[in-house]
C-alpha positions, 0 to 999 in steps of 0.5 A: 499499500505504501507504494501507491502512495504519491506524496504529490498534494495535486495529484489526480485521483486514480483508481490505482492508489489503492495498490492493487495492480502493484500486487504480485501476480506470481501463482501460489507456491502450494508447499503443503500437500494435505491430501495423503493425511486425510486419505481423501480419495475424490479431492486435492487439499493443499497449503500455501505456507507463504500466502496463508491460503488453503486449495481444496480441488474436486479431483474426479475429472473423469466424470466431469468432477461430479460429487458423490457423499464421499466427495462432500464429506471430504470438502466438509472435513477440509474446509473444517481444517482451514476453517480451524487452521490459524496459518490460513485466511483464505481458502480456495475452491477449485477443481483438477482438470485434464484438458487434453485427456476430458472436458475440463469443469469446475463441477457438474453437480451430484454424480447421477452415478449414485443418486437413490431412484427413490431414496431421496438422495445420493447414497454411496459406501460413506452413507447409511441412507440417501442424503442431500449432504451438499446441502450441509456443505452450503451453510457450511460454507456461508458460515465459515468466517473466511473468504471463500473463492471460487476458481472456475475452468469448464462446467460449473453446472447443476450442484456445482453451479450452486457451490460457485454461488454460495462461495464469497467471489468467483473468479472465473477462465475463459472458458467457463461454462455457467448453467443450471440443469435441475429441471431437465433432470428431475431436481432443483434446488430451494434453498440456496441454489434458488434464493442468492440466486436471486440474491445475485441476479434478481427475480427475472434472470434468476427465473431464467436461470431455472425455469429454462436451464440455459447455459451461459459463458463466463462474460456472460456470466459476469454481466449478470452478476455471477461472477467477480471477474472473467481472466484468459486462462493462462492468467487464471492461476496469477490472478487468483494468487492477486485477490488472495494477496490483497485479501490476506494484507487485510485484517481477517477480523474485519473480513470476518465480520464484513461476511456475517454482515452480507450474509446475515439478511439473507440467512435470517436468525441464524445469519444474524447469530453468526454476525453476533457471535463475531461482535461478542468476539471482538467485545469479549477483548474489550476493558468492559467485558474484561471488567465484568469478568474480573468482577465476578472472578473477585465477587465484587460489583463491576464498575463499567463506568472506567472502562466502557467503550 
């Protein structure tokens, strides 16, 4: 930030004063591979010591990175670990692609091979009964206090499209394709998939998304409010690194409180409770709150007049 400051008292206003253009676009060095320690089969989980970021990636490119219950369980475990790691400030949700072998995809939604015909959900060896476990992941992503950046190459459709919408930010390759497939396959998402879509793009566009099940280019998705930025595929990793580094320069507590506040209205009482928890965490660090605790331990009346905000 200091490098962006101009000492001139008459310098004209410019957006470059925010210093964003000075941040390195060198791709992130993922120096810690956590996948083996967790024995993941369906995802890849990496961390960067230098950039304080975690990378959770779908790793089923042979079926467009469609998810089964095991996949969702593994993402949940990785997300929980990244949230608890004090050295991680930003979490990337993305996919591994093999473009020379398979069509690129972020995620094509639920794996229809394990969708139960009459059970009302998806079932593999990790579940006792059919369940829509991805709904739990959506809530976990919303409640995670750290920014989640979805990086999309190829198809982000069906349940994969909803995961990108639930993420805090979406950066897309110019080869990315977005859209819904649910009603064409006897499915839908009446939760975040519908409500948050409306919040992002408005009623008319959200109804178009669900009623027509059309696919949209990355630029069309950006114009509709679904995507933050579109970059050439060769530049995407470097640009993602730039966005991540800017966020790690900012106050993590401020970002957590912003995320809770931005979610609060849409998430109802649960969202307000999360925002309240973030504020309580800050309040507990004040002299006023500490006076209340100390007075209780010392069995005396608190003197808040000398310590109040």
